[in-house]
All heavy atoms as TSV, in Angstrom:
chain	resi	resn	atom	element	x	y	z
A	1	MET	N	N	-19.211	6.806	9.811
A	1	MET	CA	C	-18.646	6.240	11.024
A	1	MET	C	C	-17.812	7.307	11.713
A	1	MET	O	O	-17.049	8.020	11.081
A	1	MET	CB	C	-17.798	5.025	10.667
A	1	MET	CG	C	-17.095	4.403	11.843
A	1	MET	SD	S	-16.470	2.778	11.451
A	1	MET	CE	C	-17.670	1.820	12.318
A	2	THR	N	N	-17.950	7.418	13.020
A	2	THR	CA	C	-17.208	8.419	13.778
A	2	THR	C	C	-16.061	7.781	14.524
A	2	THR	O	O	-16.091	6.598	14.847
A	2	THR	CB	C	-18.116	9.143	14.790
A	2	THR	OG1	O	-18.636	8.185	15.712
A	2	THR	CG2	C	-19.253	9.862	14.088
A	3	ASN	N	N	-15.060	8.574	14.807
A	3	ASN	CA	C	-13.896	8.125	15.562
A	3	ASN	C	C	-14.168	8.372	17.040
A	3	ASN	O	O	-14.312	9.508	17.463
A	3	ASN	CB	C	-12.654	8.886	15.101
A	3	ASN	CG	C	-11.400	8.401	15.772
A	3	ASN	OD1	O	-11.436	7.647	16.733
A	3	ASN	ND2	N	-10.273	8.839	15.262
A	4	ASN	N	N	-14.263	7.318	17.829
A	4	ASN	CA	C	-14.552	7.439	19.252
A	4	ASN	C	C	-13.304	7.463	20.115
A	4	ASN	O	O	-13.405	7.466	21.331
A	4	ASN	CB	C	-15.471	6.299	19.707
A	4	ASN	CG	C	-16.849	6.426	19.100
A	4	ASN	OD1	O	-17.357	7.526	18.912
A	4	ASN	ND2	N	-17.451	5.299	18.760
A	5	ASN	N	N	-12.118	7.460	19.493
A	5	ASN	CA	C	-10.882	7.527	20.272
A	5	ASN	C	C	-10.765	8.909	20.895
A	5	ASN	O	O	-10.881	9.916	20.215
A	5	ASN	CB	C	-9.664	7.259	19.389
A	5	ASN	CG	C	-9.655	5.849	18.852
A	5	ASN	OD1	O	-10.244	4.958	19.427
A	5	ASN	ND2	N	-8.988	5.662	17.742
A	6	GLN	N	N	-10.535	8.930	22.196
A	6	GLN	CA	C	-10.413	10.200	22.889
A	6	GLN	C	C	-8.980	10.394	23.361
A	6	GLN	O	O	-8.372	9.479	23.894
A	6	GLN	CB	C	-11.355	10.257	24.089
A	6	GLN	CG	C	-12.811	10.238	23.689
A	6	GLN	CD	C	-13.725	10.321	24.895
A	6	GLN	OE1	O	-13.272	10.277	26.033
A	6	GLN	NE2	N	-15.008	10.444	24.642
A	7	LEU	N	N	-8.467	11.583	23.161
A	7	LEU	CA	C	-7.130	11.928	23.626
A	7	LEU	C	C	-7.246	12.673	24.940
A	7	LEU	O	O	-8.198	13.419	25.153
A	7	LEU	CB	C	-6.414	12.811	22.603
A	7	LEU	CG	C	-6.108	12.178	21.248
A	7	LEU	CD1	C	-5.520	13.219	20.312
A	7	LEU	CD2	C	-5.155	11.020	21.403
A	8	ASN	N	N	-6.282	12.469	25.811
A	8	ASN	CA	C	-6.259	13.215	27.064
A	8	ASN	C	C	-6.058	14.700	26.814
A	8	ASN	O	O	-6.525	15.538	27.574
A	8	ASN	CB	C	-5.162	12.692	27.997
A	8	ASN	CG	C	-5.500	11.324	28.547
A	8	ASN	OD1	O	-6.657	10.972	28.673
A	8	ASN	ND2	N	-4.474	10.564	28.855
A	9	VAL	N	N	-5.342	15.023	25.753
A	9	VAL	CA	C	-5.110	16.416	25.370
A	9	VAL	C	C	-5.653	16.579	23.946
A	9	VAL	O	O	-4.958	16.263	22.968
A	9	VAL	CB	C	-3.603	16.772	25.417
A	9	VAL	CG1	C	-3.377	18.225	25.051
A	9	VAL	CG2	C	-3.016	16.447	26.779
A	10	PRO	N	N	-6.900	17.030	23.812
A	10	PRO	CA	C	-7.514	17.121	22.475
A	10	PRO	C	C	-6.699	17.931	21.475
A	10	PRO	O	O	-6.747	17.652	20.275
A	10	PRO	CB	C	-8.860	17.796	22.742
A	10	PRO	CG	C	-9.155	17.515	24.172
A	10	PRO	CD	C	-7.815	17.456	24.860
A	11	GLU	N	N	-5.928	18.889	21.946
A	11	GLU	CA	C	-5.116	19.708	21.052
A	11	GLU	C	C	-4.016	18.892	20.379
A	11	GLU	O	O	-3.386	19.347	19.427
A	11	GLU	CB	C	-4.481	20.878	21.821
A	11	GLU	CG	C	-5.483	21.848	22.399
A	11	GLU	CD	C	-6.100	21.385	23.724
A	11	GLU	OE1	O	-5.549	20.476	24.378
A	11	GLU	OE2	O	-7.157	21.917	24.078
A	12	ALA	N	N	-3.758	17.698	20.851
A	12	ALA	CA	C	-2.690	16.856	20.306
A	12	ALA	C	C	-3.146	16.021	19.116
A	12	ALA	O	O	-2.336	15.310	18.528
A	12	ALA	CB	C	-2.143	15.929	21.398
A	13	ARG	N	N	-4.406	16.107	18.726
A	13	ARG	CA	C	-4.944	15.262	17.649
A	13	ARG	C	C	-4.105	15.375	16.374
A	13	ARG	O	O	-3.752	14.360	15.770
A	13	ARG	CB	C	-6.401	15.622	17.373
A	13	ARG	CG	C	-6.977	15.037	16.118
A	13	ARG	CD	C	-7.737	13.755	16.183
A	13	ARG	NE	N	-8.545	13.566	17.356
A	13	ARG	CZ	C	-8.670	12.374	17.921
A	13	ARG	NH1	N	-8.039	11.332	17.434
A	13	ARG	NH2	N	-9.416	12.217	18.981
A	14	GLU	N	N	-3.789	16.578	15.941
A	14	GLU	CA	C	-3.038	16.765	14.699
A	14	GLU	C	C	-1.653	16.133	14.790
A	14	GLU	O	O	-1.208	15.451	13.861
A	14	GLU	CB	C	-2.912	18.256	14.380
A	14	GLU	CG	C	-2.301	18.536	13.027
A	14	GLU	CD	C	-2.298	20.010	12.686
A	14	GLU	OE1	O	-3.250	20.719	13.062
A	14	GLU	OE2	O	-1.321	20.439	12.047
A	15	ALA	N	N	-0.973	16.311	15.915
A	15	ALA	CA	C	0.356	15.719	16.097
A	15	ALA	C	C	0.275	14.196	16.122
A	15	ALA	O	O	1.136	13.517	15.543
A	15	ALA	CB	C	0.998	16.235	17.376
A	16	MET	N	N	-0.753	13.651	16.754
A	16	MET	CA	C	-0.903	12.191	16.804
A	16	MET	C	C	-1.212	11.629	15.413
A	16	MET	O	O	-0.716	10.558	15.050
A	16	MET	CB	C	-2.003	11.791	17.792
A	16	MET	CG	C	-1.611	11.998	19.238
A	16	MET	SD	S	-0.142	11.058	19.725
A	16	MET	CE	C	-0.741	9.396	19.628
A	17	ASP	N	N	-2.022	12.332	14.633
A	17	ASP	CA	C	-2.306	11.884	13.269
A	17	ASP	C	C	-1.036	11.881	12.426
A	17	ASP	O	O	-0.782	10.945	11.664
A	17	ASP	CB	C	-3.370	12.769	12.618
A	17	ASP	CG	C	-4.762	12.515	13.177
A	17	ASP	OD1	O	-4.975	11.451	13.808
A	17	ASP	OD2	O	-5.637	13.387	12.985
A	18	LYS	N	N	-0.198	12.911	12.586
A	18	LYS	CA	C	1.074	12.978	11.867
A	18	LYS	C	C	1.990	11.834	12.298
A	18	LYS	O	O	2.620	11.179	11.465
A	18	LYS	CB	C	1.747	14.324	12.112
A	18	LYS	CG	C	3.050	14.489	11.371
A	18	LYS	CD	C	3.688	15.831	11.643
A	18	LYS	CE	C	5.020	15.908	10.925
A	18	LYS	NZ	N	5.843	17.000	11.392
A	19	PHE	N	N	2.047	11.589	13.604
A	19	PHE	CA	C	2.857	10.499	14.158
A	19	PHE	C	C	2.414	9.154	13.587
A	19	PHE	O	O	3.222	8.326	13.184
A	19	PHE	CB	C	2.737	10.531	15.677
A	19	PHE	CG	C	3.530	9.486	16.409
A	19	PHE	CD1	C	4.853	9.244	16.105
A	19	PHE	CD2	C	2.942	8.758	17.424
A	19	PHE	CE1	C	5.591	8.282	16.798
A	19	PHE	CE2	C	3.659	7.799	18.115
A	19	PHE	CZ	C	4.986	7.561	17.799
A	20	LYS	N	N	1.101	8.957	13.505
A	20	LYS	CA	C	0.549	7.707	12.970
A	20	LYS	C	C	0.927	7.539	11.498
A	20	LYS	O	O	1.316	6.449	11.073
A	20	LYS	CB	C	-0.967	7.701	13.143
A	20	LYS	CG	C	-1.638	6.464	12.604
A	20	LYS	CD	C	-3.103	6.367	12.958
A	20	LYS	CE	C	-3.875	7.609	12.664
A	20	LYS	NZ	N	-5.313	7.486	12.910
A	21	MET	N	N	0.846	8.623	10.723
A	21	MET	CA	C	1.196	8.553	9.304
A	21	MET	C	C	2.684	8.239	9.117
A	21	MET	O	O	3.042	7.459	8.240
A	21	MET	CB	C	0.842	9.863	8.607
A	21	MET	CG	C	-0.635	10.118	8.522
A	21	MET	SD	S	-1.486	8.838	7.597
A	21	MET	CE	C	-2.485	9.836	6.546
A	22	GLU	N	N	3.542	8.832	9.961
A	22	GLU	CA	C	4.981	8.561	9.884
A	22	GLU	C	C	5.269	7.096	10.213
A	22	GLU	O	O	6.050	6.441	9.524
A	22	GLU	CB	C	5.742	9.462	10.848
A	22	GLU	CG	C	5.792	10.909	10.431
A	22	GLU	CD	C	6.400	11.815	11.493
A	22	GLU	OE1	O	6.845	11.310	12.553
A	22	GLU	OE2	O	6.419	13.034	11.262
A	23	ALA	N	N	4.623	6.585	11.254
A	23	ALA	CA	C	4.822	5.181	11.641
A	23	ALA	C	C	4.349	4.254	10.534
A	23	ALA	O	O	5.014	3.256	10.220
A	23	ALA	CB	C	4.092	4.889	12.952
A	24	ALA	N	N	3.224	4.568	9.923
A	24	ALA	CA	C	2.699	3.738	8.834
A	24	ALA	C	C	3.665	3.722	7.656
A	24	ALA	O	O	3.919	2.670	7.059
A	24	ALA	CB	C	1.331	4.258	8.402
A	25	SER	N	N	4.210	4.884	7.339
A	25	SER	CA	C	5.165	4.973	6.239
A	25	SER	C	C	6.401	4.123	6.517
A	25	SER	O	O	6.915	3.446	5.623
A	25	SER	CB	C	5.551	6.434	6.033
A	25	SER	OG	O	6.531	6.549	5.040
A	26	GLU	N	N	6.869	4.140	7.763
A	26	GLU	CA	C	8.068	3.389	8.134
A	26	GLU	C	C	7.884	1.884	7.996
A	26	GLU	O	O	8.842	1.168	7.719
A	26	GLU	CB	C	8.477	3.732	9.559
A	26	GLU	CG	C	9.023	5.131	9.691
A	26	GLU	CD	C	9.262	5.556	11.130
A	26	GLU	OE1	O	9.109	4.718	12.045
A	26	GLU	OE2	O	9.595	6.740	11.338
A	27	VAL	N	N	6.663	1.396	8.199
A	27	VAL	CA	C	6.426	-0.054	8.092
A	27	VAL	C	C	5.785	-0.436	6.759
A	27	VAL	O	O	5.415	-1.583	6.543
A	27	VAL	CB	C	5.585	-0.592	9.276
A	27	VAL	CG1	C	6.341	-0.476	10.571
A	27	VAL	CG2	C	4.233	0.086	9.364
A	28	GLY	N	N	5.648	0.552	5.857
A	28	GLY	CA	C	5.154	0.265	4.512
A	28	GLY	C	C	3.655	0.091	4.392
A	28	GLY	O	O	3.181	-0.582	3.483
A	29	VAL	N	N	2.896	0.697	5.291
A	29	VAL	CA	C	1.434	0.619	5.230
A	29	VAL	C	C	0.917	1.939	4.665
A	29	VAL	O	O	1.296	3.011	5.115
A	29	VAL	CB	C	0.829	0.361	6.633
A	29	VAL	CG1	C	-0.687	0.436	6.591
A	29	VAL	CG2	C	1.280	-0.988	7.157
A	30	ASN	N	N	0.050	1.839	3.667
A	30	ASN	CA	C	-0.486	3.022	3.007
A	30	ASN	C	C	-1.747	3.491	3.723
A	30	ASN	O	O	-2.830	2.972	3.493
A	30	ASN	CB	C	-0.789	2.705	1.536
A	30	ASN	CG	C	-1.239	3.921	0.768
A	30	ASN	OD1	O	-0.910	5.043	1.133
A	30	ASN	ND2	N	-1.983	3.704	-0.288
A	31	LEU	N	N	-1.591	4.469	4.627
A	31	LEU	CA	C	-2.738	5.065	5.314
A	31	LEU	C	C	-3.227	6.247	4.520
A	31	LEU	O	O	-2.450	6.954	3.894
A	31	LEU	CB	C	-2.337	5.561	6.716
A	31	LEU	CG	C	-2.222	4.564	7.836
A	31	LEU	CD1	C	-1.973	5.295	9.154
A	31	LEU	CD2	C	-3.442	3.698	7.963
A	32	LYS	N	N	-4.516	6.488	4.587
A	32	LYS	CA	C	-5.071	7.679	3.975
A	32	LYS	C	C	-5.795	8.478	5.043
A	32	LYS	O	O	-6.120	7.952	6.105
A	32	LYS	CB	C	-6.009	7.319	2.830
A	32	LYS	CG	C	-6.844	6.087	3.034
A	32	LYS	CD	C	-7.564	5.678	1.781
A	32	LYS	CE	C	-8.505	4.539	2.034
A	32	LYS	NZ	N	-7.963	3.369	2.629
A	33	ASP	N	N	-6.005	9.754	4.797
A	33	ASP	CA	C	-6.755	10.575	5.740
A	33	ASP	C	C	-8.176	10.036	5.821
A	33	ASP	O	O	-8.767	9.665	4.814
A	33	ASP	CB	C	-6.787	12.036	5.293
A	33	ASP	CG	C	-5.441	12.719	5.463
A	33	ASP	OD1	O	-4.685	12.311	6.361
A	33	ASP	OD2	O	-5.162	13.660	4.700
A	34	GLY	N	N	-8.699	9.980	7.021
A	34	GLY	CA	C	-10.070	9.501	7.198
A	34	GLY	C	C	-10.125	8.021	7.477
A	34	GLY	O	O	-9.268	7.449	8.145
A	35	TYR	N	N	-11.123	7.373	6.911
A	35	TYR	CA	C	-11.418	5.966	7.184
A	35	TYR	C	C	-10.369	5.038	6.581
A	35	TYR	O	O	-10.031	5.150	5.410
A	35	TYR	CB	C	-12.803	5.630	6.621
A	35	TYR	CG	C	-13.242	4.225	6.875
A	35	TYR	CD1	C	-13.568	3.807	8.153
A	35	TYR	CD2	C	-13.340	3.315	5.837
A	35	TYR	CE1	C	-13.984	2.508	8.396
A	35	TYR	CE2	C	-13.754	2.017	6.066
A	35	TYR	CZ	C	-14.077	1.617	7.343
A	35	TYR	OH	O	-14.484	0.337	7.577
A	36	ASN	N	N	-9.867	4.108	7.391
A	36	ASN	CA	C	-8.891	3.117	6.936
A	36	ASN	C	C	-9.345	1.706	7.290
A	36	ASN	O	O	-8.539	0.843	7.610
A	36	ASN	CB	C	-7.516	3.398	7.558
A	36	ASN	CG	C	-6.815	4.547	6.886
A	36	ASN	OD1	O	-6.340	4.418	5.772
A	36	ASN	ND2	N	-6.772	5.677	7.553
A	37	GLY	N	N	-10.650	1.476	7.230
A	37	GLY	CA	C	-11.215	0.176	7.599
A	37	GLY	C	C	-10.845	-0.952	6.664
A	37	GLY	O	O	-11.128	-2.115	6.957
A	38	ASP	N	N	-10.207	-0.640	5.550
A	38	ASP	CA	C	-9.809	-1.684	4.611
A	38	ASP	C	C	-8.445	-2.291	4.959
A	38	ASP	O	O	-7.996	-3.217	4.287
A	38	ASP	CB	C	-9.787	-1.144	3.191
A	38	ASP	CG	C	-8.880	0.071	3.029
A	38	ASP	OD1	O	-8.632	0.768	4.034
A	38	ASP	OD2	O	-8.429	0.312	1.898
A	39	LEU	N	N	-7.810	-1.808	6.027
A	39	LEU	CA	C	-6.524	-2.370	6.451
A	39	LEU	C	C	-6.734	-3.747	7.062
A	39	LEU	O	O	-7.741	-4.001	7.720
A	39	LEU	CB	C	-5.856	-1.488	7.506
A	39	LEU	CG	C	-5.370	-0.111	7.092
A	39	LEU	CD1	C	-4.752	0.592	8.292
A	39	LEU	CD2	C	-4.373	-0.194	5.966
A	40	THR	N	N	-5.766	-4.613	6.872
A	40	THR	CA	C	-5.818	-5.907	7.541
A	40	THR	C	C	-5.421	-5.705	9.008
A	40	THR	O	O	-4.824	-4.691	9.370
A	40	THR	CB	C	-4.835	-6.905	6.896
A	40	THR	OG1	O	-3.499	-6.434	7.103
A	40	THR	CG2	C	-5.111	-7.085	5.407
A	41	SER	N	N	-5.744	-6.679	9.822
A	41	SER	CA	C	-5.350	-6.614	11.234
A	41	SER	C	C	-3.837	-6.548	11.360
A	41	SER	O	O	-3.303	-5.842	12.216
A	41	SER	CB	C	-5.870	-7.841	11.990
A	41	SER	OG	O	-7.264	-7.846	12.000
A	42	ARG	N	N	-3.153	-7.259	10.503
A	42	ARG	CA	C	-1.689	-7.260	10.523
A	42	ARG	C	C	-1.141	-5.865	10.220
A	42	ARG	O	O	-0.214	-5.388	10.880
A	42	ARG	CB	C	-1.150	-8.275	9.524
A	42	ARG	CG	C	0.347	-8.310	9.462
A	42	ARG	CD	C	0.842	-9.296	8.394
A	42	ARG	NE	N	2.102	-9.812	8.826
A	42	ARG	CZ	C	2.343	-11.044	9.197
A	42	ARG	NH1	N	1.391	-11.938	9.157
A	42	ARG	NH2	N	3.530	-11.426	9.599
A	43	GLU	N	N	-1.713	-5.191	9.212
A	43	GLU	CA	C	-1.252	-3.850	8.863
A	43	GLU	C	C	-1.523	-2.861	9.996
A	43	GLU	O	O	-0.642	-2.094	10.384
A	43	GLU	CB	C	-1.949	-3.364	7.584
A	43	GLU	CG	C	-1.502	-4.088	6.336
A	43	GLU	CD	C	-2.340	-3.738	5.133
A	43	GLU	OE1	O	-3.569	-3.542	5.268
A	43	GLU	OE2	O	-1.761	-3.655	4.035
A	44	ALA	N	N	-2.740	-2.898	10.532
A	44	ALA	CA	C	-3.094	-1.980	11.617
A	44	ALA	C	C	-2.211	-2.242	12.842
A	44	ALA	O	O	-1.738	-1.298	13.487
A	44	ALA	CB	C	-4.560	-2.136	11.984
A	45	GLY	N	N	-1.975	-3.511	13.142
A	45	GLY	CA	C	-1.132	-3.865	14.278
A	45	GLY	C	C	0.304	-3.426	14.097
A	45	GLY	O	O	0.964	-3.000	15.049
A	46	SER	N	N	0.793	-3.499	12.864
A	46	SER	CA	C	2.180	-3.082	12.632
A	46	SER	C	C	2.332	-1.569	12.808
A	46	SER	O	O	3.351	-1.104	13.305
A	46	SER	CB	C	2.668	-3.522	11.246
A	46	SER	OG	O	1.985	-2.854	10.215
A	47	VAL	N	N	1.302	-0.808	12.440
A	47	VAL	CA	C	1.348	0.646	12.635
A	47	VAL	C	C	1.345	0.950	14.135
A	47	VAL	O	O	2.178	1.715	14.633
A	47	VAL	CB	C	0.180	1.359	11.928
A	47	VAL	CG1	C	0.139	2.839	12.301
A	47	VAL	CG2	C	0.280	1.186	10.424
A	48	GLY	N	N	0.425	0.341	14.875
A	48	GLY	CA	C	0.360	0.558	16.316
A	48	GLY	C	C	1.633	0.119	17.012
A	48	GLY	O	O	2.147	0.809	17.902
A	49	GLY	N	N	2.169	-1.020	16.599
A	49	GLY	CA	C	3.412	-1.516	17.188
A	49	GLY	C	C	4.580	-0.582	16.939
A	49	GLY	O	O	5.406	-0.350	17.825
A	50	GLN	N	N	4.645	-0.022	15.735
A	50	GLN	CA	C	5.717	0.928	15.408
A	50	GLN	C	C	5.580	2.189	16.252
A	50	GLN	O	O	6.577	2.745	16.718
A	50	GLN	CB	C	5.697	1.270	13.913
A	50	GLN	CG	C	6.789	2.211	13.477
A	50	GLN	CD	C	8.177	1.604	13.529
A	50	GLN	OE1	O	8.360	0.421	13.807
A	50	GLN	NE2	N	9.176	2.408	13.257
A	51	MET	N	N	4.347	2.635	16.466
A	51	MET	CA	C	4.127	3.824	17.294
A	51	MET	C	C	4.597	3.572	18.722
A	51	MET	O	O	5.276	4.409	19.315
A	51	MET	CB	C	2.644	4.217	17.275
A	51	MET	CG	C	2.187	4.760	15.939
A	51	MET	SD	S	0.424	5.077	15.874
A	51	MET	CE	C	0.320	6.550	16.885
A	52	VAL	N	N	4.261	2.418	19.269
A	52	VAL	CA	C	4.683	2.084	20.633
A	52	VAL	C	C	6.202	1.990	20.708
A	52	VAL	O	O	6.824	2.514	21.633
A	52	VAL	CB	C	4.023	0.773	21.113
A	52	VAL	CG1	C	4.634	0.288	22.412
A	52	VAL	CG2	C	2.514	0.958	21.257
A	53	LYS	N	N	6.806	1.359	19.719
A	53	LYS	CA	C	8.270	1.231	19.687
A	53	LYS	C	C	8.928	2.610	19.724
A	53	LYS	O	O	9.871	2.848	20.483
A	53	LYS	CB	C	8.685	0.477	18.429
A	53	LYS	CG	C	10.176	0.305	18.275
A	53	LYS	CD	C	10.491	-0.439	16.985
A	53	LYS	CE	C	11.979	-0.500	16.755
A	53	LYS	NZ	N	12.318	-1.095	15.460
A	54	LYS	N	N	8.419	3.546	18.912
A	54	LYS	CA	C	8.995	4.885	18.859
A	54	LYS	C	C	8.758	5.636	20.172
A	54	LYS	O	O	9.621	6.385	20.618
A	54	LYS	CB	C	8.410	5.657	17.682
A	54	LYS	CG	C	8.891	5.114	16.336
A	54	LYS	CD	C	8.269	5.837	15.176
A	54	LYS	CE	C	8.715	7.240	15.072
A	54	LYS	NZ	N	9.833	7.515	14.205
A	55	MET	N	N	7.605	5.437	20.812
A	55	MET	CA	C	7.338	6.097	22.092
A	55	MET	C	C	8.279	5.574	23.172
A	55	MET	O	O	8.786	6.346	23.991
A	55	MET	CB	C	5.880	5.912	22.501
A	55	MET	CG	C	4.930	6.773	21.707
A	55	MET	SD	S	3.235	6.679	22.287
A	55	MET	CE	C	2.630	5.290	21.342
A	56	ILE	N	N	8.531	4.272	23.182
A	56	ILE	CA	C	9.449	3.692	24.161
A	56	ILE	C	C	10.860	4.216	23.925
A	56	ILE	O	O	11.565	4.584	24.874
A	56	ILE	CB	C	9.396	2.145	24.108
A	56	ILE	CG1	C	8.054	1.657	24.658
A	56	ILE	CG2	C	10.570	1.536	24.881
A	56	ILE	CD1	C	7.800	0.184	24.442
A	57	GLU	N	N	11.284	4.277	22.659
A	57	GLU	CA	C	12.617	4.810	22.355
A	57	GLU	C	C	12.749	6.255	22.832
A	57	GLU	O	O	13.777	6.648	23.391
A	57	GLU	CB	C	12.887	4.717	20.850
A	57	GLU	CG	C	13.140	3.308	20.369
A	57	GLU	CD	C	13.249	3.206	18.849
A	57	GLU	OE1	O	13.005	4.219	18.138
A	57	GLU	OE2	O	13.562	2.109	18.373
A	58	ALA	N	N	11.700	7.062	22.604
A	58	ALA	CA	C	11.735	8.469	23.035
A	58	ALA	C	C	11.813	8.562	24.554
A	58	ALA	O	O	12.562	9.394	25.097
A	58	ALA	CB	C	10.507	9.213	22.511
A	59	TYR	N	N	11.089	7.713	25.249
A	59	TYR	CA	C	11.118	7.714	26.706
A	59	TYR	C	C	12.511	7.327	27.207
A	59	TYR	O	O	13.056	7.964	28.105
A	59	TYR	CB	C	10.072	6.764	27.259
A	59	TYR	CG	C	10.078	6.690	28.773
A	59	TYR	CD1	C	9.467	7.693	29.519
A	59	TYR	CD2	C	10.704	5.646	29.438
A	59	TYR	CE1	C	9.472	7.641	30.897
A	59	TYR	CE2	C	10.713	5.585	30.808
A	59	TYR	CZ	C	10.102	6.590	31.542
A	59	TYR	OH	O	10.118	6.538	32.910
A	60	GLU	N	N	13.081	6.280	26.608
A	60	GLU	CA	C	14.413	5.838	27.012
A	60	GLU	C	C	15.457	6.911	26.768
A	60	GLU	O	O	16.364	7.098	27.567
A	60	GLU	CB	C	14.791	4.544	26.281
A	60	GLU	CG	C	14.008	3.338	26.765
A	60	GLU	CD	C	14.287	2.087	25.962
A	60	GLU	OE1	O	14.775	2.193	24.812
A	60	GLU	OE2	O	13.984	0.996	26.459
A	61	GLN	N	N	15.341	7.655	25.672
A	61	GLN	CA	C	16.270	8.750	25.395
A	61	GLN	C	C	16.142	9.839	26.458
A	61	GLN	O	O	17.126	10.479	26.821
A	61	GLN	CB	C	16.010	9.345	24.013
A	61	GLN	CG	C	16.427	8.448	22.871
A	61	GLN	CD	C	17.922	8.189	22.846
A	61	GLN	OE1	O	18.729	9.079	23.071
A	61	GLN	NE2	N	18.290	6.948	22.580
A	62	GLY	N	N	14.935	10.039	26.959
A	62	GLY	CA	C	14.713	11.034	27.986
A	62	GLY	C	C	15.308	10.648	29.329
A	62	GLY	O	O	15.530	11.504	30.190
A	63	LEU	N	N	15.584	9.371	29.528
A	63	LEU	CA	C	16.163	8.903	30.790
A	63	LEU	C	C	17.664	9.128	30.837
A	63	LEU	O	O	18.254	9.062	31.914
A	63	LEU	CB	C	15.872	7.416	30.988
A	63	LEU	CG	C	14.402	7.043	31.210
A	63	LEU	CD1	C	14.278	5.520	31.300
A	63	LEU	CD2	C	13.852	7.699	32.449
A	64	LYS	N	N	18.268	9.364	29.699
A	64	LYS	CA	C	19.733	9.523	29.651
A	64	LYS	C	C	20.160	10.879	30.096
A	64	LYS	O	O	19.533	11.857	30.018
A	64	LYS	CB	C	20.242	9.248	28.246
A	64	LYS	CG	C	20.102	7.797	27.861
A	64	LYS	CD	C	20.663	7.584	26.488
A	64	LYS	CE	C	20.528	6.110	26.128
A	64	LYS	NZ	N	21.040	5.824	24.830
């Protein structure tokens, strides 16, 4: 199975993967490199939600 997610800046893939792993760790989800299709919807959603939360916090800090 291939990953069809496209980044606007392809060079950012490694940083985004690191960001995703950090967010997963913070919410207690065990991600592994590569395929993670065994995650529940709740686990995957919590990782994505944590990433969005951190992006919003970073944006708000930039406004100060």
